[in-house]
TITI-144776 format. One record per residue (C-alpha): y, z, x. Coordinates in Angstrom, 2 decimals. Example, Ala and Ser with C-alpha at 12.3 -4.5 7.8 and 13.67 -1.06 7.14 Angstrom:
-4.50; 7.80; 12.30
-1.06; 7.14; 13.67
***
This chain:
211.43; 41.51; -4.06
209.37; 42.85; -1.16
208.67; 46.34; -2.58
207.37; 45.20; -6.00
205.13; 42.62; -4.32
203.68; 45.25; -1.97
203.04; 47.63; -4.87
201.39; 44.87; -6.93
199.23; 43.80; -3.99
198.21; 47.38; -3.24
197.28; 48.19; -6.84
195.24; 45.01; -7.33
193.48; 45.46; -3.98
192.71; 49.14; -4.72
191.13; 48.27; -8.09
189.17; 45.41; -6.50
187.86; 47.63; -3.68
186.93; 50.41; -6.13
184.84; 48.03; -8.21
183.30; 46.54; -5.06
182.25; 50.05; -4.03
180.89; 50.59; -7.55
178.65; 47.56; -7.18
177.02; 49.20; -4.16
176.48; 52.58; -5.91
172.65; 52.32; -5.98
172.69; 52.38; -2.16
174.67; 55.61; -1.74
174.93; 57.52; -5.05
172.82; 60.39; -3.65
174.99; 61.01; -0.56
178.15; 62.75; -1.91
177.82; 66.51; -2.29
179.88; 68.55; -4.77
180.35; 72.31; -4.38
181.14; 74.12; -7.64
181.79; 77.68; -8.77
179.03; 80.26; -8.49
177.44; 78.48; -5.52
176.30; 75.40; -7.43
175.72; 72.38; -5.18
175.09; 68.95; -6.74
174.51; 65.54; -5.22
175.97; 62.48; -6.91
179.12; 60.57; -7.79
181.38; 61.86; -10.53
183.43; 59.44; -12.57
185.44; 61.91; -14.59
186.19; 65.64; -14.60
183.35; 68.15; -14.07
184.86; 71.59; -13.29
181.55; 73.48; -13.68
179.15; 70.92; -12.29
177.36; 67.95; -13.81
175.68; 69.94; -16.58
178.33; 72.65; -17.00
180.69; 73.09; -19.93
184.08; 71.40; -20.03
182.99; 68.26; -18.20
183.96; 64.80; -19.34
182.96; 61.50; -17.78
179.90; 59.94; -16.22
177.99; 61.80; -13.50
175.81; 59.48; -11.43
172.92; 61.47; -9.97
169.87; 59.26; -10.62
168.95; 55.69; -9.72
168.98; 54.43; -13.35
172.51; 55.79; -13.83
173.57; 54.21; -10.51
172.12; 50.84; -11.57
173.91; 51.07; -14.93
177.22; 51.87; -13.22
176.70; 49.02; -10.71
176.04; 46.56; -13.54
179.22; 47.68; -15.33
181.22; 47.33; -12.09
179.77; 43.87; -11.50
180.85; 42.74; -14.96
184.32; 44.26; -14.55
184.64; 42.81; -11.01
185.50; 39.29; -12.25
188.96; 40.11; -13.64
190.32; 41.94; -10.56
188.94; 39.14; -8.36
190.95; 36.63; -10.35
194.01; 38.91; -10.24
193.62; 39.27; -6.47
193.72; 35.49; -6.02
196.73; 35.20; -8.36
198.52; 37.93; -6.41
197.87; 36.15; -3.12
199.19; 32.90; -4.59
202.27; 34.71; -5.88
202.86; 36.14; -2.38
202.58; 32.66; -0.87
204.88; 31.09; -3.47
207.46; 33.84; -3.00
207.32; 33.49; 0.78
207.72; 29.71; 0.45
210.72; 30.10; -1.84
212.34; 32.51; 0.61
211.75; 30.22; 3.61
214.82; 29.09; 5.57
216.23; 25.66; 4.69
214.95; 23.91; 7.82
211.36; 25.19; 7.56
208.76; 22.70; 6.20
207.40; 23.45; 2.75
204.49; 22.06; 0.80
204.31; 20.69; -2.73
205.91; 22.94; -5.34
208.22; 24.61; -2.83
205.48; 26.76; -1.27
204.70; 27.01; 2.42
203.38; 23.93; 4.16
199.58; 23.75; 4.13
197.76; 24.68; 7.30
196.42; 21.75; 9.31
192.86; 20.86; 8.35
190.32; 21.57; 11.06
187.63; 18.96; 11.54
184.99; 21.27; 12.93
181.95; 19.77; 11.27
182.95; 16.23; 10.45
182.28; 12.85; 11.98
185.99; 12.11; 12.29
187.53; 12.08; 15.73
189.77; 15.01; 16.54
192.79; 13.85; 18.57
193.11; 17.27; 20.19
189.61; 17.02; 21.69
188.65; 14.94; 24.70
186.97; 11.60; 24.11
183.28; 11.74; 23.25
181.05; 11.22; 26.21
183.54; 12.67; 28.68
181.91; 16.11; 28.88
178.97; 17.22; 31.00
176.46; 16.02; 28.39
177.84; 12.44; 28.43
177.41; 11.75; 24.73
173.85; 12.99; 24.25
173.45; 14.41; 20.78
169.82; 15.52; 20.98
167.39; 16.86; 23.50
166.32; 14.29; 26.05
162.72; 14.89; 27.08
163.23; 13.02; 30.35
161.06; 10.30; 31.84
157.95; 12.40; 32.33
158.33; 12.55; 36.13
160.16; 15.88; 36.16
163.59; 14.32; 36.54
164.91; 14.78; 32.98
167.14; 17.58; 31.70
165.52; 20.96; 31.98
162.81; 19.59; 34.27
164.23; 20.97; 37.50
165.02; 17.54; 38.88
162.82; 18.01; 41.97
162.49; 14.28; 42.46
166.27; 13.74; 42.45
167.47; 16.16; 45.09
168.65; 14.16; 48.04
169.41; 15.42; 51.52
167.48; 18.65; 51.36
***
């Protein structure tokens, strides 16, 4: 089961990355250089087969050598990008479901037989995190905003010249 899953993941990711690069074509379409027979040098991206250069005989495909062509190709890639994005998510879910089904008997699993969900991190919530020390126990002692001090130079960031004892 491992080899087919790797092949599926690689193919879907390759198509997704190709279309993602196509979306950015207007930024770099001019950079690739093609060297053809008889000393012909052409700048641009070729999507197809151009044995004699972009305007030579026997070529089939789309040669992107101007900004309007690059914008047209980027728009087409953007439209086509939705399906491989969905397939990429489905492939990742299939990987997770397969890994959950192949888990040893004693390993915890989530709903539907998949792997157990990762613990939720409470980074930006008002809920207390039991893994963190109690609020107010750190060097700030529970202050949530800037304290301008009392105006006599003894507040935070004021140097505290009036509070130094024994000097």
